[in-house]
C-alpha positions as CSV (number, residue, x, y, z in Angstrom):
1,M,0.0,0.0,0.0
2,V,1.4,3.4,-1.0
3,Q,1.7,6.0,1.7
4,L,0.0,9.3,0.7
5,Y,1.9,12.5,1.1
6,E,-0.2,15.6,0.7
7,G,0.9,19.1,1.2
8,N,-1.3,22.2,1.7
9,K,-1.3,22.7,-2.1
10,G,-2.1,19.1,-3.0
11,S,0.0,16.2,-4.3
12,I,1.6,14.7,-7.4
13,N,0.6,11.1,-7.8
14,F,2.6,8.7,-10.0
15,F,1.2,5.7,-11.9
16,F,3.1,2.9,-13.6
17,E,1.6,-0.1,-15.4
18,K,-1.9,1.1,-14.3
19,K,-0.9,1.1,-10.6
20,F,-0.5,3.9,-8.2
21,I,3.1,3.7,-7.1
22,A,4.1,7.0,-5.4
23,T,3.0,10.4,-4.3
24,L,4.8,13.7,-3.5
25,P,3.4,16.6,-1.5
26,L,2.9,20.0,-3.0
27,N,3.3,23.2,-0.9
28,K,4.8,26.6,-1.3
29,H,8.3,25.2,-1.0
30,L,7.8,21.9,-2.9
31,T,6.2,22.9,-6.2
32,Y,5.7,20.8,-9.3
33,E,8.3,23.1,-11.0
34,K,10.9,22.3,-8.2
35,Y,10.4,18.6,-8.7
36,I,10.9,19.1,-12.4
37,K,14.1,21.0,-11.7
38,R,15.4,18.2,-9.5
39,S,14.9,15.6,-12.3
40,D,16.5,18.0,-14.8
41,K,19.4,18.5,-12.5
42,I,20.0,14.7,-12.3
43,I,20.0,14.5,-16.1
44,V,22.4,17.5,-16.6
45,E,24.7,16.2,-13.9
46,G,24.8,12.8,-15.5
47,L,25.6,14.3,-18.9
48,Q,28.3,16.5,-17.4
49,S,29.9,13.4,-15.7
50,G,30.2,11.7,-19.1
51,E,27.1,9.5,-19.1
52,N,25.0,9.3,-22.2
53,L,21.3,9.6,-22.3
54,S,20.8,5.9,-22.6
55,T,22.6,5.2,-19.3
56,I,20.6,7.9,-17.6
57,K,17.3,6.4,-18.9
58,T,18.4,3.0,-17.7
59,K,19.1,4.3,-14.2
60,F,15.7,5.9,-14.0
61,W,14.0,2.7,-15.2
62,T,16.0,0.7,-12.7
63,V,14.7,2.9,-9.8
64,I,11.1,2.4,-11.0
65,H,11.4,-1.4,-11.4
66,K,13.1,-1.9,-8.1
67,L,10.6,0.2,-6.1
68,K,7.3,-0.2,-7.9
69,Y,6.1,-3.2,-6.0
70,E,7.4,-2.3,-2.5
71,D,4.7,-2.6,0.1
72,K,5.8,0.4,2.2
73,L,7.9,3.1,0.6
74,S,9.7,5.7,2.8
75,Y,9.3,9.3,1.9
76,Q,12.8,9.2,0.4
77,D,11.9,6.2,-1.8
78,S,8.7,8.0,-3.0
79,H,10.8,11.0,-3.8
80,F,13.3,8.9,-5.8
81,L,10.5,7.1,-7.6
82,G,8.7,10.4,-8.4
83,I,11.9,12.1,-9.7
84,A,12.6,9.0,-11.8
85,V,9.2,9.2,-13.4
86,L,9.5,12.9,-14.0
87,G,13.0,12.3,-15.6
88,L,11.6,9.7,-17.9
89,I,8.7,12.1,-18.9
90,K,11.4,14.7,-19.7
91,L,13.3,12.2,-21.8
92,K,10.1,11.3,-23.6
93,Q,10.0,7.7,-22.3
94,I,6.8,8.1,-20.4
95,D,3.7,10.1,-21.4
96,A,2.7,12.3,-18.5
97,D,-1.0,11.7,-19.5
98,G,-0.6,8.2,-20.6
99,D,-3.1,5.4,-20.2
100,E,-0.8,3.1,-18.2
101,E,1.9,5.4,-16.9
102,G,1.9,9.1,-15.9
103,I,1.1,11.6,-13.3
104,L,-2.0,13.1,-11.7
105,I,-1.8,16.4,-9.9
106,M,-4.5,16.6,-7.1
107,K,-5.8,19.6,-5.1
108,P,-5.7,19.1,-1.4
109,Y,-8.4,17.1,0.2
110,S,-11.2,19.3,1.4
111,R,-12.1,18.5,5.0
112,K,-15.6,20.0,5.4
113,K,-17.1,20.2,8.8
114,R,-20.7,19.2,9.2
């Protein structure tokens, strides 16, 4: 079962092979754009260290395949998984709005008092 992490601005939910695999919180400090920058930074650092795009893609896929069926992911594991999916979206390996893989950005859960 995936632990839900929700910030006051909502969450980014990640899907792979039609399964919900990870979530990251959204708030004023952790925005969608910051998560994108983190995945971009990993790609750039890999290229600067001499790795080619194929190797970087393989590393992202490895993270996903190693963690996708874990019963309980730590926040750090969810973060790694989310950044790997965002990196593969950037590298056009995953469609963000795909039928089987992708992301879903959710608003925060509304807790209405009755």
